[in-house]
N, C-alpha and C positions, 0 to 999 in steps of 0.2 A: 091593177097590179098586186096591192094589197090582199085583195080577196083570193086570189089565187095564191098567192104565197101562203095566205091562211090555211087554206084546201091542203097544200103541199105539205105544211109542217104536222099536220094531223096526219098522214097519212105513212109514216116511221120509215121513211125513206131517206130522211136526212137526220145527222147527229141531232142527240137530246139538245146540245148547246145550240146547235144553229135555229132548231125547231123551237127553243124557247125565246130567242132574240126575235124572230120573227112573230110570233105569238104578242110579244110584248111592244110590239111597233116597229121595230127594227127592219131593216133592208140589207141583209147580207150580200157582197159582190157578186154579180152574175156566176160568174166564173166556178165560185165555191158553189153554189148551186148545181150548175151542169156537171161539175166533176162526180157530186154525190148521185146525181141521177144515172149519170153513166155508169157507174161502179156497181150501183143496184142493179141495171139491167144486163151487166157482165157476169154479175153474181147471180142471176137466174138463170141465164144461158149457162153457165157453168154448170149450176144444178143440174137443170133440166139432159143436157148433152153427158152426163156423168151417170145418169140412172140408167140403169139397163133395161127397168121397165116403165121409160118414158116410150109413148109412140114416135112414130116419124112424122105425123103430124104435130105434136107438142114439140119435136127438136126446129119442126120448120118456124113454127111460130115465135118460139124463143130468138131463133135467127134473126127473123125478120124483124121482133122488137130492138135486139141490139143495132141491126144495121139501122131502124129508123132513130134510133137515140142519137147513135152516132151523127148522123147528118144535119138531126134536129141543134146536137151540141156545136158542129161546125157553125150553120146560120146563126146561131144565137151569138157565139164569141165573135165572129164576123160583122154582126150587127152592133153589138157591143163596142166593139173596136171601131167602127166605123163613126158612131158616137161619139166615142171618146174623142176621134181626131176632129172632129166640126165642133165639138162643145157644146152640143145638143144631147139632151137627157131627157129621158120620154116617163122616168118614173115619178 
């Protein structure tokens, strides 16, 4: 998990303070990470769909990425909630 978070921290998808905390060895709450990834996907979708020069294929890909991000967020947060309720932690 730390390796994945380290890679994510270097992508620019997270705010600087959160990326710095991850690179320093901290683990922010999953909810915060998911929120920023959803915002990044939504931003990309909005940029592409608002660009009159974007192709239909680019808009379809942006829509698919946004849908996949939302589904992943729901699954991740559901799993985190289940772990919290059972008292089990996998990180």
